[in-house]
C-alpha positions as protocol buffer text, in pm:
chain_id: "A"
residue {
  index: 1
  type: UNK
  ca { x: -6887 y: -3061 z: 8464 }
}
residue {
  index: 2
  type: UNK
  ca { x: -7031 y: -2740 z: 8320 }
}
residue {
  index: 3
  type: UNK
  ca { x: -6905 y: -2663 z: 7966 }
}
residue {
  index: 4
  type: UNK
  ca { x: -6974 y: -2293 z: 8008 }
}
residue {
  index: 5
  type: UNK
  ca { x: -6702 y: -2260 z: 8272 }
}
residue {
  index: 6
  type: UNK
  ca { x: -6335 y: -2222 z: 8168 }
}
residue {
  index: 7
  type: UNK
  ca { x: -6208 y: -2462 z: 8436 }
}
residue {
  index: 8
  type: UNK
  ca { x: -6352 y: -2816 z: 8466 }
}
residue {
  index: 9
  type: UNK
  ca { x: -6499 y: -2870 z: 8811 }
}
residue {
  index: 10
  type: UNK
  ca { x: -6353 y: -3212 z: 8880 }
}
residue {
  index: 11
  type: UNK
  ca { x: -6188 y: -3379 z: 9180 }
}
residue {
  index: 12
  type: UNK
  ca { x: -5843 y: -3340 z: 9020 }
}
residue {
  index: 13
  type: UNK
  ca { x: -5885 y: -2964 z: 8971 }
}
residue {
  index: 14
  type: UNK
  ca { x: -6057 y: -2896 z: 9306 }
}
residue {
  index: 15
  type: UNK
  ca { x: -5910 y: -3136 z: 9565 }
}
residue {
  index: 16
  type: UNK
  ca { x: -6044 y: -2934 z: 9860 }
}
residue {
  index: 17
  type: UNK
  ca { x: -6370 y: -2806 z: 9716 }
}
residue {
  index: 18
  type: UNK
  ca { x: -6685 y: -2767 z: 9923 }
}
residue {
  index: 19
  type: UNK
  ca { x: -6899 y: -3059 z: 9805 }
}
residue {
  index: 20
  type: UNK
  ca { x: -7226 y: -2898 z: 9906 }
}
residue {
  index: 21
  type: UNK
  ca { x: -7146 y: -2589 z: 9701 }
}
residue {
  index: 22
  type: UNK
  ca { x: -7058 y: -2802 z: 9398 }
}
residue {
  index: 23
  type: UNK
  ca { x: -7390 y: -2986 z: 9425 }
}
residue {
  index: 24
  type: UNK
  ca { x: -7592 y: -2667 z: 9472 }
}
residue {
  index: 25
  type: UNK
  ca { x: -7428 y: -2442 z: 9213 }
}
residue {
  index: 26
  type: UNK
  ca { x: -7220 y: -2632 z: 8960 }
}
residue {
  index: 27
  type: UNK
  ca { x: -7408 y: -2946 z: 8860 }
}
residue {
  index: 28
  type: UNK
  ca { x: -7559 y: -2887 z: 8513 }
}
residue {
  index: 29
  type: UNK
  ca { x: -7938 y: -2874 z: 8508 }
}
residue {
  index: 30
  type: UNK
  ca { x: -8113 y: -3125 z: 8287 }
}
residue {
  index: 31
  type: UNK
  ca { x: -8339 y: -2997 z: 8015 }
}
residue {
  index: 32
  type: UNK
  ca { x: -8712 y: -3072 z: 8044 }
}
residue {
  index: 33
  type: UNK
  ca { x: -8785 y: -3434 z: 7967 }
}
residue {
  index: 34
  type: UNK
  ca { x: -8416 y: -3528 z: 7949 }
}
residue {
  index: 35
  type: UNK
  ca { x: -8325 y: -3880 z: 8061 }
}
residue {
  index: 36
  type: UNK
  ca { x: -7950 y: -3848 z: 8112 }
}
residue {
  index: 37
  type: UNK
  ca { x: -7819 y: -3954 z: 8451 }
}
residue {
  index: 38
  type: UNK
  ca { x: -7636 y: -3745 z: 8710 }
}
residue {
  index: 39
  type: UNK
  ca { x: -7389 y: -4031 z: 8757 }
}
residue {
  index: 40
  type: UNK
  ca { x: -7076 y: -3852 z: 8633 }
}
residue {
  index: 41
  type: UNK
  ca { x: -7118 y: -3527 z: 8834 }
}
residue {
  index: 42
  type: UNK
  ca { x: -7196 y: -3727 z: 9149 }
}
residue {
  index: 43
  type: UNK
  ca { x: -6892 y: -3949 z: 9096 }
}
residue {
  index: 44
  type: UNK
  ca { x: -6675 y: -3637 z: 9072 }
}
residue {
  index: 45
  type: UNK
  ca { x: -6813 y: -3504 z: 9400 }
}
residue {
  index: 46
  type: UNK
  ca { x: -6768 y: -3840 z: 9571 }
}
residue {
  index: 47
  type: UNK
  ca { x: -6398 y: -3843 z: 9475 }
}
residue {
  index: 48
  type: UNK
  ca { x: -6316 y: -3519 z: 9659 }
}
residue {
  index: 49
  type: UNK
  ca { x: -6154 y: -3579 z: 10000 }
}
residue {
  index: 50
  type: UNK
  ca { x: -6336 y: -3462 z: 10311 }
}
residue {
  index: 51
  type: UNK
  ca { x: -6029 y: -3482 z: 10533 }
}
residue {
  index: 52
  type: UNK
  ca { x: -5912 y: -3126 z: 10477 }
}
residue {
  index: 53
  type: UNK
  ca { x: -5696 y: -2946 z: 10730 }
}
residue {
  index: 54
  type: UNK
  ca { x: -5974 y: -2702 z: 10816 }
}
residue {
  index: 55
  type: UNK
  ca { x: -6224 y: -2979 z: 10888 }
}
residue {
  index: 56
  type: UNK
  ca { x: -5973 y: -3181 z: 11091 }
}
residue {
  index: 57
  type: UNK
  ca { x: -5905 y: -2878 z: 11308 }
}
residue {
  index: 58
  type: UNK
  ca { x: -6278 y: -2814 z: 11361 }
}
residue {
  index: 59
  type: UNK
  ca { x: -6338 y: -3179 z: 11441 }
}
residue {
  index: 60
  type: UNK
  ca { x: -6060 y: -3189 z: 11701 }
}
residue {
  index: 61
  type: UNK
  ca { x: -6193 y: -2870 z: 11862 }
}
residue {
  index: 62
  type: UNK
  ca { x: -6544 y: -3017 z: 11882 }
}
residue {
  index: 63
  type: UNK
  ca { x: -6411 y: -3346 z: 12017 }
}
residue {
  index: 64
  type: UNK
  ca { x: -6213 y: -3168 z: 12291 }
}
residue {
  index: 65
  type: UNK
  ca { x: -6522 y: -2969 z: 12394 }
}
residue {
  index: 66
  type: UNK
  ca { x: -6729 y: -3287 z: 12427 }
}
residue {
  index: 67
  type: UNK
  ca { x: -6459 y: -3466 z: 12625 }
}
residue {
  index: 68
  type: UNK
  ca { x: -6466 y: -3181 z: 12876 }
}
residue {
  index: 69
  type: UNK
  ca { x: -6831 y: -3258 z: 12960 }
}
residue {
  index: 70
  type: UNK
  ca { x: -6828 y: -3526 z: 13237 }
}
residue {
  index: 71
  type: UNK
  ca { x: -7183 y: -3649 z: 13168 }
}
residue {
  index: 72
  type: UNK
  ca { x: -7143 y: -3682 z: 12792 }
}
residue {
  index: 73
  type: UNK
  ca { x: -7219 y: -4018 z: 12631 }
}
residue {
  index: 74
  type: UNK
  ca { x: -6951 y: -4055 z: 12362 }
}
residue {
  index: 75
  type: UNK
  ca { x: -6982 y: -4332 z: 12104 }
}
residue {
  index: 76
  type: UNK
  ca { x: -6801 y: -4388 z: 11775 }
}
residue {
  index: 77
  type: UNK
  ca { x: -6962 y: -4615 z: 11515 }
}
residue {
  index: 78
  type: UNK
  ca { x: -6907 y: -4709 z: 11151 }
}
residue {
  index: 79
  type: UNK
  ca { x: -7179 y: -4719 z: 10887 }
}
residue {
  index: 80
  type: UNK
  ca { x: -7255 y: -5078 z: 10790 }
}
residue {
  index: 81
  type: UNK
  ca { x: -7289 y: -5041 z: 10413 }
}
residue {
  index: 82
  type: UNK
  ca { x: -7460 y: -4709 z: 10332 }
}
residue {
  index: 83
  type: UNK
  ca { x: -7646 y: -4430 z: 10514 }
}
residue {
  index: 84
  type: UNK
  ca { x: -7917 y: -4246 z: 10319 }
}
residue {
  index: 85
  type: UNK
  ca { x: -7964 y: -3905 z: 10477 }
}
residue {
  index: 86
  type: UNK
  ca { x: -8134 y: -3591 z: 10345 }
}
residue {
  index: 87
  type: UNK
  ca { x: -8284 y: -3751 z: 10034 }
}
residue {
  index: 88
  type: UNK
  ca { x: -8571 y: -3502 z: 10040 }
}
residue {
  index: 89
  type: UNK
  ca { x: -8350 y: -3192 z: 10045 }
}
residue {
  index: 90
  type: UNK
  ca { x: -8411 y: -2961 z: 9751 }
}
residue {
  index: 91
  type: UNK
  ca { x: -8138 y: -3034 z: 9496 }
}
residue {
  index: 92
  type: UNK
  ca { x: -8051 y: -2994 z: 9131 }
}
residue {
  index: 93
  type: UNK
  ca { x: -8001 y: -3369 z: 9119 }
}
residue {
  index: 94
  type: UNK
  ca { x: -8356 y: -3418 z: 9257 }
}
residue {
  index: 95
  type: UNK
  ca { x: -8230 y: -3645 z: 9539 }
}
residue {
  index: 96
  type: UNK
  ca { x: -8041 y: -3462 z: 9815 }
}
residue {
  index: 97
  type: UNK
  ca { x: -7770 y: -3560 z: 10063 }
}
residue {
  index: 98
  type: UNK
  ca { x: -7712 y: -3415 z: 10409 }
}
residue {
  index: 99
  type: UNK
  ca { x: -7377 y: -3232 z: 10425 }
}
residue {
  index: 100
  type: UNK
  ca { x: -7235 y: -2991 z: 10682 }
}
residue {
  index: 101
  type: UNK
  ca { x: -7319 y: -2636 z: 10577 }
}
residue {
  index: 102
  type: UNK
  ca { x: -6974 y: -2497 z: 10665 }
}
residue {
  index: 103
  type: UNK
  ca { x: -6738 y: -2783 z: 10578 }
}
residue {
  index: 104
  type: UNK
  ca { x: -6927 y: -2977 z: 10311 }
}
residue {
  index: 105
  type: UNK
  ca { x: -6870 y: -3315 z: 10476 }
}
residue {
  index: 106
  type: UNK
  ca { x: -7129 y: -3574 z: 10585 }
}
residue {
  index: 107
  type: UNK
  ca { x: -7306 y: -3492 z: 10912 }
}
residue {
  index: 108
  type: UNK
  ca { x: -7595 y: -3641 z: 11111 }
}
residue {
  index: 109
  type: UNK
  ca { x: -7808 y: -3354 z: 11247 }
}
residue {
  index: 110
  type: UNK
  ca { x: -7898 y: -3358 z: 11615 }
}
residue {
  index: 111
  type: UNK
  ca { x: -8269 y: -3321 z: 11531 }
}
residue {
  index: 112
  type: UNK
  ca { x: -8278 y: -3647 z: 11339 }
}
residue {
  index: 113
  type: UNK
  ca { x: -8077 y: -3832 z: 11601 }
}
residue {
  index: 114
  type: UNK
  ca { x: -8302 y: -3701 z: 11878 }
}
residue {
  index: 115
  type: UNK
  ca { x: -8609 y: -3818 z: 11687 }
}
residue {
  index: 116
  type: UNK
  ca { x: -8463 y: -4167 z: 11647 }
}
residue {
  index: 117
  type: UNK
  ca { x: -8383 y: -4187 z: 12019 }
}
residue {
  index: 118
  type: UNK
  ca { x: -8729 y: -4065 z: 12112 }
}
residue {
  index: 119
  type: UNK
  ca { x: -8898 y: -4321 z: 11884 }
}
residue {
  index: 120
  type: UNK
  ca { x: -8694 y: -4604 z: 12036 }
}
residue {
  index: 121
  type: UNK
  ca { x: -8811 y: -4517 z: 12388 }
}
residue {
  index: 122
  type: UNK
  ca { x: -9182 y: -4593 z: 12342 }
}
residue {
  index: 123
  type: UNK
  ca { x: -9243 y: -4934 z: 12500 }
}
residue {
  index: 124
  type: UNK
  ca { x: -9571 y: -5118 z: 12418 }
}
residue {
  index: 125
  type: UNK
  ca { x: -9623 y: -5242 z: 12775 }
}
residue {
  index: 126
  type: UNK
  ca { x: -9643 y: -4894 z: 12931 }
}
residue {
  index: 127
  type: UNK
  ca { x: -9667 y: -4628 z: 12662 }
}
residue {
  index: 128
  type: UNK
  ca { x: -9762 y: -4337 z: 12888 }
}
residue {
  index: 129
  type: UNK
  ca { x: -9480 y: -4396 z: 13137 }
}
residue {
  index: 130
  type: UNK
  ca { x: -9220 y: -4418 z: 12860 }
}
residue {
  index: 131
  type: UNK
  ca { x: -9363 y: -4112 z: 12692 }
}
residue {
  index: 132
  type: UNK
  ca { x: -9306 y: -3914 z: 13012 }
}
residue {
  index: 133
  type: UNK
  ca { x: -8945 y: -4034 z: 13026 }
}
residue {
  index: 134
  type: UNK
  ca { x: -8901 y: -3943 z: 12660 }
}
residue {
  index: 135
  type: UNK
  ca { x: -9041 y: -3594 z: 12716 }
}
residue {
  index: 136
  type: UNK
  ca { x: -8813 y: -3548 z: 13018 }
}
residue {
  index: 137
  type: UNK
  ca { x: -8501 y: -3637 z: 12819 }
}
residue {
  index: 138
  type: UNK
  ca { x: -8579 y: -3499 z: 12475 }
}
residue {
  index: 139
  type: UNK
  ca { x: -8846 y: -3236 z: 12535 }
}
residue {
  index: 140
  type: UNK
  ca { x: -9205 y: -3179 z: 12429 }
}
residue {
  index: 141
  type: UNK
  ca { x: -9404 y: -2893 z: 12274 }
}
residue {
  index: 142
  type: UNK
  ca { x: -9436 y: -2747 z: 12624 }
}
residue {
  index: 143
  type: UNK
  ca { x: -9079 y: -2785 z: 12755 }
}
residue {
  index: 144
  type: UNK
  ca { x: -8716 y: -2842 z: 12668 }
}
residue {
  index: 145
  type: UNK
  ca { x: -8550 y: -3177 z: 12732 }
}
residue {
  index: 146
  type: UNK
  ca { x: -8279 y: -3234 z: 12989 }
}
residue {
  index: 147
  type: UNK
  ca { x: -8054 y: -3434 z: 12750 }
}
residue {
  index: 148
  type: UNK
  ca { x: -7844 y: -3233 z: 12506 }
}
residue {
  index: 149
  type: UNK
  ca { x: -7820 y: -3422 z: 12176 }
}
residue {
  index: 150
  type: UNK
  ca { x: -7536 y: -3299 z: 11953 }
}
residue {
  index: 151
  type: UNK
  ca { x: -7477 y: -3330 z: 11579 }
}
residue {
  index: 152
  type: UNK
  ca { x: -7280 y: -3646 z: 11498 }
}
residue {
  index: 153
  type: UNK
  ca { x: -6953 y: -3552 z: 11325 }
}
residue {
  index: 154
  type: UNK
  ca { x: -6792 y: -3755 z: 11049 }
}
residue {
  index: 155
  type: UNK
  ca { x: -6457 y: -3894 z: 11168 }
}
residue {
  index: 156
  type: UNK
  ca { x: -6179 y: -3769 z: 10934 }
}
residue {
  index: 157
  type: UNK
  ca { x: -6026 y: -4050 z: 10732 }
}
residue {
  index: 158
  type: UNK
  ca { x: -5906 y: -4100 z: 10372 }
}
residue {
  index: 159
  type: UNK
  ca { x: -6183 y: -4047 z: 10120 }
}
residue {
  index: 160
  type: UNK
  ca { x: -6493 y: -3834 z: 10104 }
}
residue {
  index: 161
  type: UNK
  ca { x: -6739 y: -4034 z: 10312 }
}
residue {
  index: 162
  type: UNK
  ca { x: -6968 y: -4040 z: 10008 }
}
residue {
  index: 163
  type: UNK
  ca { x: -7060 y: -4311 z: 9760 }
}
residue {
  index: 164
  type: UNK
  ca { x: -7288 y: -4308 z: 9455 }
}
residue {
  index: 165
  type: UNK
  ca { x: -7593 y: -4535 z: 9472 }
}
residue {
  index: 166
  type: UNK
  ca { x: -7885 y: -4592 z: 9236 }
}
residue {
  index: 167
  type: UNK
  ca { x: -8258 y: -4656 z: 9244 }
}
residue {
  index: 168
  type: UNK
  ca { x: -8420 y: -4758 z: 8915 }
}
residue {
  index: 169
  type: UNK
  ca { x: -8781 y: -4677 z: 8835 }
}
residue {
  index: 170
  type: UNK
  ca { x: -8879 y: -4969 z: 8610 }
}
residue {
  index: 171
  type: UNK
  ca { x: -9231 y: -4837 z: 8537 }
}
residue {
  index: 172
  type: UNK
  ca { x: -9214 y: -4456 z: 8562 }
}
residue {
  index: 173
  type: UNK
  ca { x: -9550 y: -4380 z: 8397 }
}
residue {
  index: 174
  type: UNK
  ca { x: -9732 y: -4627 z: 8621 }
}
residue {
  index: 175
  type: UNK
  ca { x: -9563 y: -4492 z: 8936 }
}
residue {
  index: 176
  type: UNK
  ca { x: -9670 y: -4136 z: 8852 }
}
residue {
  index: 177
  type: UNK
  ca { x: -10036 y: -4239 z: 8834 }
}
residue {
  index: 178
  type: UNK
  ca { x: -10100 y: -4248 z: 8462 }
}
residue {
  index: 179
  type: UNK
  ca { x: -10439 y: -4417 z: 8413 }
}
residue {
  index: 180
  type: UNK
  ca { x: -10348 y: -4590 z: 8087 }
}
residue {
  index: 181
  type: UNK
  ca { x: -9997 y: -4704 z: 8177 }
}
residue {
  index: 182
  type: UNK
  ca { x: -10006 y: -5048 z: 8330 }
}
residue {
  index: 183
  type: UNK
  ca { x: -9663 y: -5188 z: 8424 }
}
residue {
  index: 184
  type: UNK
  ca { x: -9525 y: -5414 z: 8149 }
}
residue {
  index: 185
  type: UNK
  ca { x: -9195 y: -5564 z: 8040 }
}
residue {
  index: 186
  type: UNK
  ca { x: -9181 y: -5312 z: 7757 }
}
residue {
  index: 187
  type: UNK
  ca { x: -9129 y: -5009 z: 7983 }
}
residue {
  index: 188
  type: UNK
  ca { x: -8800 y: -4820 z: 7975 }
}
residue {
  index: 189
  type: UNK
  ca { x: -8631 y: -4819 z: 8320 }
}
residue {
  index: 190
  type: UNK
  ca { x: -8493 y: -4486 z: 8445 }
}
residue {
  index: 191
  type: UNK
  ca { x: -8189 y: -4505 z: 8678 }
}
residue {
  index: 192
  type: UNK
  ca { x: -8178 y: -4237 z: 8949 }
}
residue {
  index: 193
  type: UNK
  ca { x: -7831 y: -4192 z: 9095 }
}
residue {
  index: 194
  type: UNK
  ca { x: -7785 y: -4029 z: 9436 }
}
residue {
  index: 195
  type: UNK
  ca { x: -7522 y: -3986 z: 9704 }
}
residue {
  index: 196
  type: UNK
  ca { x: -7508 y: -4200 z: 10016 }
}
residue {
  index: 197
  type: UNK
  ca { x: -7285 y: -4169 z: 10323 }
}
residue {
  index: 198
  type: UNK
  ca { x: -7013 y: -4405 z: 10445 }
}
residue {
  index: 199
  type: UNK
  ca { x: -6743 y: -4403 z: 10713 }
}
residue {
  index: 200
  type: UNK
  ca { x: -6735 y: -4346 z: 11088 }
}
residue {
  index: 201
  type: UNK
  ca { x: -6923 y: -4096 z: 11303 }
}
residue {
  index: 202
  type: UNK
  ca { x: -6865 y: -3964 z: 11654 }
}
residue {
  index: 203
  type: UNK
  ca { x: -7190 y: -3936 z: 11851 }
}
residue {
  index: 204
  type: UNK
  ca { x: -7237 y: -3734 z: 12169 }
}
residue {
  index: 205
  type: UNK
  ca { x: -7531 y: -3684 z: 12406 }
}
residue {
  index: 206
  type: UNK
  ca { x: -7493 y: -3490 z: 12733 }
}
residue {
  index: 207
  type: UNK
  ca { x: -7706 y: -3658 z: 13001 }
}
residue {
  index: 208
  type: UNK
  ca { x: -7868 y: -3486 z: 13304 }
}
residue {
  index: 209
  type: UNK
  ca { x: -7705 y: -3721 z: 13556 }
}
residue {
  index: 210
  type: UNK
  ca { x: -7499 y: -4040 z: 13581 }
}
residue {
  index: 211
  type: UNK
  ca { x: -7799 y: -4272 z: 13593 }
}
residue {
  index: 212
  type: UNK
  ca { x: -7950 y: -4125 z: 13279 }
}
residue {
  index: 213
  type: UNK
  ca { x: -7606 y: -4134 z: 13117 }
}
residue {
  index: 214
  type: UNK
  ca { x: -7598 y: -4512 z: 13146 }
}
residue {
  index: 215
  type: UNK
  ca { x: -7951 y: -4538 z: 13007 }
}
residue {
  index: 216
  type: UNK
  ca { x: -7878 y: -4311 z: 12708 }
}
residue {
  index: 217
  type: UNK
  ca { x: -7559 y: -4507 z: 12630 }
}
residue {
  index: 218
  type: UNK
  ca { x: -7760 y: -4830 z: 12598 }
}
residue {
  index: 219
  type: UNK
  ca { x: -8037 y: -4658 z: 12405 }
}
residue {
  index: 220
  type: UNK
  ca { x: -7800 y: -4500 z: 12155 }
}
residue {
  index: 221
  type: UNK
  ca { x: -7621 y: -4829 z: 12092 }
}
residue {
  index: 222
  type: UNK
  ca { x: -7953 y: -5004 z: 12032 }
}
residue {
  index: 223
  type: UNK
  ca { x: -8067 y: -4737 z: 11785 }
}
residue {
  index: 224
  type: UNK
  ca { x: -7742 y: -4743 z: 11588 }
}
residue {
  index: 225
  type: UNK
  ca { x: -7712 y: -5122 z: 11565 }
}
residue {
  index: 226
  type: UNK
  ca { x: -8074 y: -5240 z: 11543 }
}
residue {
  index: 227
  type: UNK
  ca { x: -8306 y: -4958 z: 11432 }
}
residue {
  index: 228
  type: UNK
  ca { x: -8071 y: -4747 z: 11220 }
}
residue {
  index: 229
  type: UNK
  ca { x: -8080 y: -4385 z: 11108 }
}
residue {
  index: 230
  type: UNK
  ca { x: -8193 y: -4203 z: 10799 }
}
residue {
  index: 231
  type: UNK
  ca { x: -8404 y: -4322 z: 10507 }
}
residue {
  index: 232
  type: UNK
  ca { x: -8447 y: -4661 z: 10336 }
}
residue {
  index: 233
  type: UNK
  ca { x: -8390 y: -4852 z: 10661 }
}
residue {
  index: 234
  type: UNK
  ca { x: -8629 y: -5124 z: 10550 }
}
residue {
  index: 235
  type: UNK
  ca { x: -8385 y: -5188 z: 10266 }
}
residue {
  index: 236
  type: UNK
  ca { x: -8089 y: -5224 z: 10503 }
}
residue {
  index: 237
  type: UNK
  ca { x: -7955 y: -4870 z: 10498 }
}
residue {
  index: 238
  type: UNK
  ca { x: -7854 y: -4674 z: 10807 }
}
residue {
  index: 239
  type: UNK
  ca { x: -7723 y: -4949 z: 11037 }
}
residue {
  index: 240
  type: UNK
  ca { x: -7394 y: -4912 z: 11227 }
}
residue {
  index: 241
  type: UNK
  ca { x: -7134 y: -5151 z: 11364 }
}
residue {
  index: 242
  type: UNK
  ca { x: -6792 y: -5136 z: 11534 }
}
residue {
  index: 243
  type: UNK
  ca { x: -6966 y: -4940 z: 11810 }
}
residue {
  index: 244
  type: UNK
  ca { x: -6730 y: -4831 z: 12087 }
}
residue {
  index: 245
  type: UNK
  ca { x: -6673 y: -4543 z: 12330 }
}
residue {
  index: 246
  type: UNK
  ca { x: -6432 y: -4264 z: 12239 }
}
């Protein structure tokens, strides 16, 4: 992908490469004002398998640790379509993607999952009461929560868990606030390619007691199926199906 390097950084040459490192260090930087797309470098990254031996071993170790916790809510779910996560991360490609720092595979951070669970708990009929329950489970600025929300790990399977998507800015000058650039049919659309996440994830939340465990199980299922995770949810991203215990 970078002509200055003696070895092409492609999926065929680097079958076990760290995808996050490739995105951070080896994607060529566009020159100022350039309009070329990042499609080809992103396609190369999306072709690299995430099911390496090292990651499989780490995943099994994490899974065994969670199974040893008797009050852990354990749910496995598959992304319905695409999951857009980490789009605002600083990136050479201008649109980021959330990957595990150590293994370079897709991951759903506990902080984002906790925020989604907290948001789903606010009920319009009794906001204050539900806010107290939310603070008890997930914490507040004054105290820690009694539920331990863990990162959701990508379930190893063939493929990378990544897919290239695109958003096209049809009127770029108008969108950037140019006073004399009204949107017209004569504008030149600019495609912006970015990575999205696919595949299955294993979710785990350790509850404070058995009663709260049942509540969190229902809440997590509702969030995954109905509300979704990540960005662009109003466009259908971030929903899950095939939800089942593991």
